[in-house]
C-alpha positions in Angstrom: -72.5 16.6 -38.8 -68.9 16.2 -37.6 -67.9 17.5 -34.2 -64.4 18.5 -32.9 -63.8 15.0 -31.6 -64.9 13.5 -34.9 -62.4 15.8 -36.7 -59.7 14.6 -34.4 -60.6 11.0 -35.3 -60.7 11.9 -39.0 -57.3 13.4 -38.9 -55.9 10.3 -37.3 -57.4 8.2 -40.1 -56.6 10.5 -42.9 -53.2 11.9 -42.1 -52.7 13.2 -45.7 -55.9 15.3 -45.7 -56.9 18.4 -43.6 -60.4 18.3 -42.1 -62.5 21.1 -43.5 -63.3 23.8 -40.9 -66.7 24.4 -42.6 -67.9 21.3 -40.8 -67.2 23.0 -37.5 -68.7 26.2 -38.7 -71.9 24.4 -39.7 -72.3 23.0 -36.1 -72.8 26.6 -35.0 -75.0 27.7 -37.8 -78.8 27.7 -37.2 -80.4 24.8 -39.2 -82.1 27.2 -41.7 -78.7 28.8 -42.5 -77.7 25.8 -44.6 -74.2 24.4 -45.0 -71.4 25.7 -47.3 -70.4 23.5 -50.1 -67.0 21.9 -49.5 -64.5 23.2 -51.9 -61.6 20.9 -51.2 -59.5 19.4 -48.5 -57.3 22.3 -47.9 -58.2 24.6 -44.9 -58.8 28.2 -46.0 -60.0 27.4 -49.6 -62.1 30.4 -50.5 -64.2 31.8 -53.3 -63.6 35.4 -54.5 -66.4 37.7 -53.4 -67.3 41.3 -53.6 -66.5 43.6 -50.7 -69.2 45.4 -48.8 -68.1 49.0 -48.6 -67.6 50.6 -45.2 -69.4 53.6 -46.4 -72.6 51.6 -46.3 -72.3 51.5 -42.5 -70.5 54.8 -41.6 -69.4 57.8 -43.5 -65.6 57.7 -43.1 -63.3 60.7 -43.9 -60.1 60.3 -45.7 -56.9 61.3 -43.9 -53.7 62.4 -45.5 -51.2 60.7 -43.3 -52.2 61.1 -39.7 -51.3 57.6 -38.6 -50.3 57.1 -35.0 -46.6 56.9 -34.0 -45.1 54.7 -31.3 -47.2 54.2 -28.1 -46.3 53.5 -24.5 -45.6 50.0 -23.6 -48.2 48.1 -21.6 -46.4 47.5 -18.4 -48.9 44.9 -16.8 -46.9 42.0 -15.5 -48.7 39.0 -16.8 -49.9 37.7 -20.2 -52.5 35.6 -18.6 -55.1 38.4 -18.0 -57.8 40.0 -19.8 -56.6 43.2 -21.6 -60.0 44.3 -22.5 -63.7 43.4 -21.7 -65.4 42.2 -24.8 -68.9 43.2 -23.7 -70.3 41.0 -26.4 -73.9 41.2 -27.6 -75.9 38.4 -26.1 -76.0 36.4 -29.3 -72.2 36.6 -29.8 -69.9 33.9 -28.4 -66.2 33.8 -28.0 -65.7 30.3 -29.2 -61.9 30.1 -29.2 -59.5 32.3 -27.1 -55.7 32.3 -27.2 -53.3 34.2 -24.9 -49.6 34.8 -25.3 -47.1 37.3 -23.9 -47.9 40.2 -26.3 -50.9 39.0 -28.3 -54.4 37.7 -27.7 -56.7 36.1 -30.3 -60.5 35.7 -30.1 -62.8 33.9 -32.5 -66.3 35.3 -32.3 -69.6 33.9 -33.7 -73.1 35.5 -33.8 -75.3 32.5 -33.0 -78.5 34.6 -33.0 -79.0 35.2 -36.7 -80.7 32.6 -38.9 -78.9 33.6 -42.1 -75.6 35.3 -42.9 -74.1 34.4 -39.5 -70.9 36.5 -39.0 -67.6 34.9 -38.0 -65.1 37.4 -36.6 -61.5 37.4 -35.6 -60.3 39.9 -32.9 -56.6 40.3 -32.1 -55.1 42.4 -29.3 -51.4 43.4 -29.6 -49.2 45.1 -27.0 -45.5 45.9 -26.4 -44.6 46.5 -30.1 -46.3 43.4 -31.4 -48.2 45.6 -33.8 -46.6 48.4 -35.7 -49.1 51.3 -36.3 -47.0 52.7 -39.1 -48.2 49.7 -41.2 -51.7 51.3 -41.4 -51.8 52.4 -45.1 -51.8 56.2 -45.6 -55.2 57.4 -46.6 -57.1 54.6 -44.8 -60.6 55.8 -43.9 -61.1 56.6 -40.2 -64.1 56.7 -37.9 -64.6 57.5 -34.2 -65.3 54.6 -31.8 -66.3 56.0 -28.5 -63.6 58.6 -28.5 -61.0 56.3 -30.0 -59.9 56.9 -33.6 -60.2 53.8 -35.7 -58.9 53.1 -39.2 -60.4 50.7 -41.8 -57.8 48.8 -43.9 -58.9 46.9 -47.0 -56.7 44.0 -48.3 -56.9 40.8 -50.1 -56.1 37.2 -49.2 -52.6 37.5 -50.6 -51.7 40.7 -48.7 -54.0 40.2 -45.7 -53.4 43.1 -43.2 -54.2 41.1 -40.1 -51.7 38.4 -39.3 -53.1 34.9 -38.5 -51.8 32.1 -36.2 -51.0 28.7 -37.7 -54.6 27.6 -37.3 -58.1 28.8 -36.6 -61.4 27.1 -36.0 -63.0 29.4 -38.4 -60.4 30.8 -40.8 -61.3 34.1 -42.6 -61.3 33.3 -46.3 -63.1 36.1 -48.1 -61.1 37.4 -51.1 -61.5 41.0 -50.0 -61.2 41.8 -46.3 -61.8 44.8 -44.1 -59.9 45.2 -40.8 -60.8 47.7 -38.2 -57.7 48.9 -36.3 -57.7 51.0 -33.1 -56.6 51.4 -29.5 -59.4 50.4 -27.2 -57.2 50.9 -24.1 -53.8 52.6 -23.7 -50.9 50.5 -25.0 -53.1 47.9 -26.6 -53.9 47.7 -30.4 -57.0 45.8 -31.6 -57.5 44.4 -35.1 -60.9 43.1 -35.9 -62.3 41.5 -39.1 -65.7 39.8 -39.8 -67.2 37.8 -42.6 -70.3 35.8 -43.3 -71.2 32.8 -45.5 -73.9 34.3 -47.8 -75.9 32.6 -50.6 -74.4 33.1 -54.1 -76.2 30.8 -56.5 -76.2 27.3 -55.0 -73.3 28.0 -52.7 -72.6 29.8 -49.5 -69.5 31.9 -50.0 -67.4 34.0 -47.5 -68.2 37.8 -47.7 -66.6 40.5 -45.6 -68.9 42.2 -43.0 -67.5 45.6 -42.0 -70.8 46.4 -40.3 -70.5 43.6 -37.8 -66.9 44.5 -37.1 -67.7 48.1 -36.3 -70.5 47.1 -34.0 -68.3 44.8 -32.0 -65.4 47.2 -32.0 -67.5 49.9 -30.3 -68.3 47.5 -27.3 -64.7 46.9 -26.2 -63.8 48.6 -22.8 -61.0 48.7 -20.1 -60.7 45.3 -18.4 -62.6 44.4 -15.2 -62.7 40.6 -15.7 -59.9 38.1 -15.0 -58.9 35.0 -16.9 -59.7 31.7 -15.1 -57.6 28.6 -15.1 -58.9 25.1 -14.0 -55.5 24.2 -12.7 -52.6 25.7 -10.8 -49.3 24.6 -12.0 -46.6 23.3 -9.6 -43.3 21.7 -10.5 -42.3 22.1 -14.2 -39.5 20.6 -16.2 -36.3 22.7 -16.0 -36.0 25.2 -18.9 -39.7 25.0 -19.8 -42.2 27.8 -19.3 -45.7 28.5 -20.5 -45.9 30.6 -23.6 -49.5 30.2 -24.7 -52.8 29.5 -23.1 -56.0 28.4 -25.0 -59.6 28.4 -23.8 -62.5 26.8 -25.6 -65.8 27.4 -23.7 -68.4 24.7 -23.6 -71.1 25.0 -26.3 -74.3 23.1 -26.1 -74.8 23.2 -29.8 -71.7 21.2 -30.4 -72.0 17.5 -29.7 -69.5 16.3 -26.9 -68.4 19.9 -26.2 -67.0 20.9 -22.8 -64.9 23.4 -21.1 -61.4 23.0 -22.5 -58.3 24.9 -21.2 -54.7 24.3 -22.5 -51.4 25.5 -21.4 -48.5 25.1 -23.8 -44.9 25.1 -22.7 -41.6 25.5 -24.5 -37.9 25.9 -24.0 -38.0 28.7 -26.6 -36.2 26.6 -29.4 -38.4 26.0 -32.4 -36.0 23.3 -33.7 -37.0 21.0 -30.8 -40.3 19.7 -29.6 -43.6 19.3 -31.5 -43.4 19.1 -35.3 -46.7 19.7 -37.2 -47.8 17.1 -39.5 -47.1 18.0 -43.2 -50.0 17.3 -45.6 -49.7 16.2 -49.2 -49.4 17.2 -52.0 -49.0 20.9 -51.2 -46.9 20.6 -48.1 -49.5 22.4 -46.0 -49.5 22.0 -42.2 -52.5 20.3 -40.5 -54.2 23.4 -39.1 -56.3 22.1 -36.2 -56.9 24.5 -33.3 -56.2 21.8 -30.7 -52.8 21.0 -32.1 -49.6 22.1 -30.3 -47.5 24.6 -32.2 -44.0 24.0 -33.7 -41.4 23.7 -31.1 -43.8 23.2 -28.1 -42.3 20.8 -25.6 -45.2 20.1 -23.3 -49.0 20.6 -23.3 -51.3 20.4 -20.3 -55.0 20.2 -21.3 -58.1 20.2 -19.0 -61.3 18.9 -20.7 -64.9 18.4 -19.5 -66.1 17.1 -22.9 -68.2 14.0 -23.1 -65.1 11.9 -24.1 -63.5 12.6 -20.7 -63.5 8.8 -20.0 -61.8 7.7 -23.1 -59.0 5.6 -21.5 -61.3 4.3 -18.8 -63.4 2.7 -21.6 -60.4 1.5 -23.6 -58.5 0.0 -20.7 -61.6 -1.6 -19.2 -61.4 0.6 -16.1 -57.8 -0.7 -15.3 -55.7 2.5 -14.6 -52.0 2.5 -14.0 -52.6 4.3 -10.7 -54.4 7.2 -9.0 -53.5 10.9 -8.8 -55.7 13.6 -7.1 -58.4 10.8 -6.7 -58.5 10.4 -10.6 -57.6 7.4 -12.6 -54.2 7.7 -14.2 -53.2 6.1 -17.5 -49.8 6.2 -19.4 -50.8 6.2 -23.0 -49.6 6.8 -26.6 -50.0 10.1 -28.2 -52.4 9.0 -30.9 -55.7 7.0 -30.4 -57.3 5.9 -33.6 -60.9 4.4 -33.6 -62.0 1.9 -36.2 -64.8 3.4 -38.4 -66.3 -0.1 -38.7 -66.2 -0.9 -35.1 -66.0 2.1 -32.7 -65.2 -0.3 -29.9 -61.8 -1.1 -31.5 -58.9 1.3 -31.1 -55.3 1.5 -32.2 -52.7 3.2 -30.1 -49.7 4.7 -31.9 -46.9 7.2 -31.6 -44.6 7.6 -28.6 -45.7 6.6 -25.1 -45.6 10.3 -24.0 -49.0 11.0 -22.4 -50.2 10.8 -18.9 -54.1 11.1 -18.8 -56.2 11.6 -15.6 -59.9 10.8 -15.7 -62.7 11.2 -13.1 -66.2 12.6 -12.8 -66.6 14.2 -16.1 -63.0 15.6 -16.3 -59.8 14.6 -18.2 -56.4 16.1 -17.6 -54.1 15.3 -20.4 -50.3 16.0 -20.1 -48.3 15.3 -23.1 -44.5 15.5 -23.6 -42.9 16.1 -27.0 -39.3 15.3 -25.7 -37.3 12.9 -27.9 -37.3 10.5 -24.8 -40.5 11.3 -22.7 -40.0 10.7 -19.0 -42.8 9.0 -17.0 -41.3 10.3 -13.8 -41.4 13.8 -15.1 -45.1 13.5 -16.3 -46.0 12.1 -12.9 -44.2 15.0 -11.1 -46.1 17.5 -13.2 -49.4 15.9 -12.3 -48.8 15.3 -8.6 -47.8 19.0 -8.0 -50.5 20.7 -9.8 -53.8 21.7 -8.0 -57.2 21.3 -9.8 -60.4 23.3 -9.4 -63.3 21.9 -7.4 -65.7 23.3 -9.9 -64.8 22.0 -13.4 -67.8 23.4 -15.3 -67.9 26.9 -13.7 -65.0 29.0 -15.0 -66.1 32.0 -12.8 -64.8 30.0 -9.8 -61.5 28.8 -11.3 -58.1 30.0 -10.2 -56.8 33.4 -11.4 -54.6 32.4 -14.4 -52.3 35.4 -13.7 -51.0 33.5 -10.6 -51.9 29.9 -11.4 -49.7 29.7 -14.5 -46.2 30.9 -13.7 
């Protein structure tokens, strides 16, 4: 079974093929649940399936056209905070979390079921990032703890819920149900779930409105804060953080650790990181750890088991020391030999400063045309790191740690 790190290696070896996200999904499935048959190298390949009607879970009533109008703006002053508490059931895990100025994305997995494990996507939108007038007239509605929610049915071509460039677990059912409601004032939530269910000899994606409604009813006003394992100091002029990603450690995924990434940009998508184009369809490589188009800098904190990657490659001979950690300047891409894992090939620009020590890696990568070692050093030297790498509850408050 391939893991995230294996997928990274595979992408380096096979630049013209996208890794199949079903392999990552399978890592979170109980053994008895089986594995989906791979349908091709393109991410999001799906099989048409029948839709499970919402009426099987609740009894909605049809509305004429009482869709909500514009709502007040969310005036909180930071994107790096929790807009709601998820209050997940014990079996559910938020395996991938993304935060930006007016949108948050969560990927949720129910690890407690032995078959038909639901994979859900939750999006939170504020400050006009979602237009409630796009809720189709006549959409069935239901009460969620005093909040009116609508169920929108769509297909893959006209999917109602927008997606980012990549997901760990992309929704791919042909017919989809999306629950839409306001769990707190000024914030719109969109939630959709599906499962891989047996159909003949295959496991196919099937929409799961029951799981979505169950999760939707649990959201409540925020009481938690978002933790950051680092506090940023001096940053390159003109760059500012625009997205934060958090991947919690998961004992079921080999080499997994706490992973937290801040992506910075000058706001110009024409400069900075350019996603790899795949052949023959011209698709983009949709890996959840990739920077986005136009990103100029990424800062990643990782406690996975590959934290000492450069220590092993360089024979414990760093270029220097920062914060008591070994510091290495290295190329962007590290490719391992499949025949001899001890052999590696470094390629791409010399644009990365990597710090390693005591189970932690801090990776700072510049996507500037001419990366500056001095700039990378200054970023690393002026940042502050947590003293508790594997305990997110003790991390810095991201609202103040990330400017």
